[in-house]
C-alpha positions, 0 to 999 in steps of 0.5 A, a space after each residue: 596736772 598742767 597748770 596755767 599761772 596768771 599773774 596780773 600786774 599794774 600794767 602787765 600780764 604774766 602767763 606761764 604753763 607748768 607741766 606735771 613735773 613743774 617745768 615751764 612749758 610756755 611763758 609770756 608777758 603781755 605788756 601793756 595789758 588793758 584788762 579783761 577785754 584784752 583777750 587776743 594775746 591770751 587767746 594766742 598764748 593758750 592756742 600755742 601752749 596746749 590744753 591746761 587742767 587748771 588755772 592758778 591766779 596770784 592775788 595780792 590781798 585775800 582780805 581778813 576772810 581768806 587765810 589759804 588758797 580758794 577756789 574761784 567762784 562767783 562768791 569769791 569774786 564778789 568778796 574780793 571786789 568788796 575788799 579791793 580797797 585794801 589793795 586798790 592797785 593790785 586786786 582789781 587787776 587780778 580780778 580782771 585776769 580772773 574774768 579774762 581767763 574764765 571767759 576763755 577757759 570755761 569749766 576749767 577749775 581756777 584757784 586764787 592764791 593770796 600774797 597775804 596767806 603766808 602771813 596769816 600765821 602771824 602771832 597776835 602780838 605781831 599782827 595787832 596794831 596798838 590802836 583802840 580795840 574797837 577800831 581793830 574790830 570795826 575795820 579789820 585792822 591788822 598787819 597783813 604782810 605781803 609778798 607771801 608767795 615769794 617768801 613761802 617759796 624762798 624759805 622752802 627752797 633756801 632750806 633745800 639748798 642747805 639740806 635741812 627741813 625749813 621746820 628746823 631752821 630760823 630763817 629770814 627771807 628777803 624779797 628785795 625788788 621794786 617792792 621789798 619786804 622781809 619775813 621771819 620764818 620759824 617752824 616753817 611759818 611766818 611769825 613776823 614781817 616788815 609790811 603791814 596793813 598796806 605795802 607801804 610799810 617796812 623797808 625803803 623801796 624804789 618809789 615807796 618810803 617804808 615805815 614813816 612816823 605817822 605824826 610826820 604824815 599828820 604834820 604834812 596834812 595839817 601844817 604842810 597843807 599837802 592834799 591827801 590825794 597828793 600825799 598818797 600818790 607821792 608815797 606810792 610813786 615818788 618817795 623811797 630811792 626815787 625821792 631821795 636820789 632824784 633818779 628813777 629809783 632803780 637801785 642799780 642807777 642809785 649805786 652807779 650814781 653813788 660810785 660816780 660821786 653823786 651825794 644824793 645817790 650816796 645818801 639814798 643808798 646809805 638809807 636803803 642799806 641802813 633800813 635793810 640791815 636794821 630790819 633783818 636784825 629785827 626779824 631775828 628777834 622774832 625767830 629767836 636767832 638766825 640759821 639761814 638768810 635767803 635773798 630773793 627778788 630782783 635786787 636780792 638775786 642780782 645785786 652782789 653789793 647789797 648782799 656783801 653789805 648785809 653780810 659785812 654789817 651783820 657779822 654779829 648775827 653769824 653772817 659772812 658772805 664769800 666775796 668770790 661766791 657772791 660775785 659769781 652767784 647766778 640762779 640758786 646759790 650758796 654765798 656763805 663765807 668762811 667762819 659763818 654760823 648762819 648760811 646765806 643763800 640766793 634763791 630765784 623767785 618762783 612764785 609760780 611754783 608756790 602757786 602750783 603747790 597751793 593749787 595742787 593741794 587744794 584740787 588734790 592733783 
């Protein structure tokens, strides 16, 4: 089965075609992409890549109803539109991708693969907010978690790198990019994660703050007189590393500033690493120990200083990162150092392969 993978971002559209063996036959990124009416670049790509048998769409939020991949049809689209408020920056774009490819590939089966699916297995104790139970029931409040396609692939591929089944390992997967989250994986299933009802929770990110005291937000609204719309915009686009450092928020720029003696960049890097190390350790409480740490995403794959800092800070959990392997790591790599009782590996993010796996499972291909 040849699969077209569609990943619609906030301003871009990533397209790839995977052959029957999973290899990438063609790929492109359309940027900027103006939405479902912007068909010309899709038509050009499809004309050049040859026929496809099915389409797999990355959709950030499946809402409370969907705990697995689902066939794209009118009822599904209507439901996803009804829960777009849960991911207002992402789901409408994914639906635009669905509409565009449906117009260009009528009759070709399509599958929606959700970033929330991997975390649908969270135990009730990990998923439930300690608010009035009536609120949870009325509004479907729970910790959904995100980056699930990346975490699922990272856990499976990381286990392959160390030659053991994922079901036998206590794994912490680290998706570190502009957005960032961790997942605690036990018996091959997500049992905890750092993001929650929205992608604002958890780790410090490029422009997002991670978990905040809700009382701080109430204080800003009531006593700082910050308008709710402004607060929301700042938390999405102007906080995190960007807000602390005064840079773009790109971690490479922050670390370069730190190394040049910029005090704001130094503090931003310290806050970022403190939260990262703390939350990795917290995830091991959910897994009951640690056998494997997997680093993926733009930062996880390419920032040797971050990997080194994590290894140095978490030696008490059995981690050690080899300096030479760490600096030379490219693609999938084992960077475990001498004396470690838990392995540390780097995995190239391949959400497309996880989408392919889920689509084939659903379609029986």
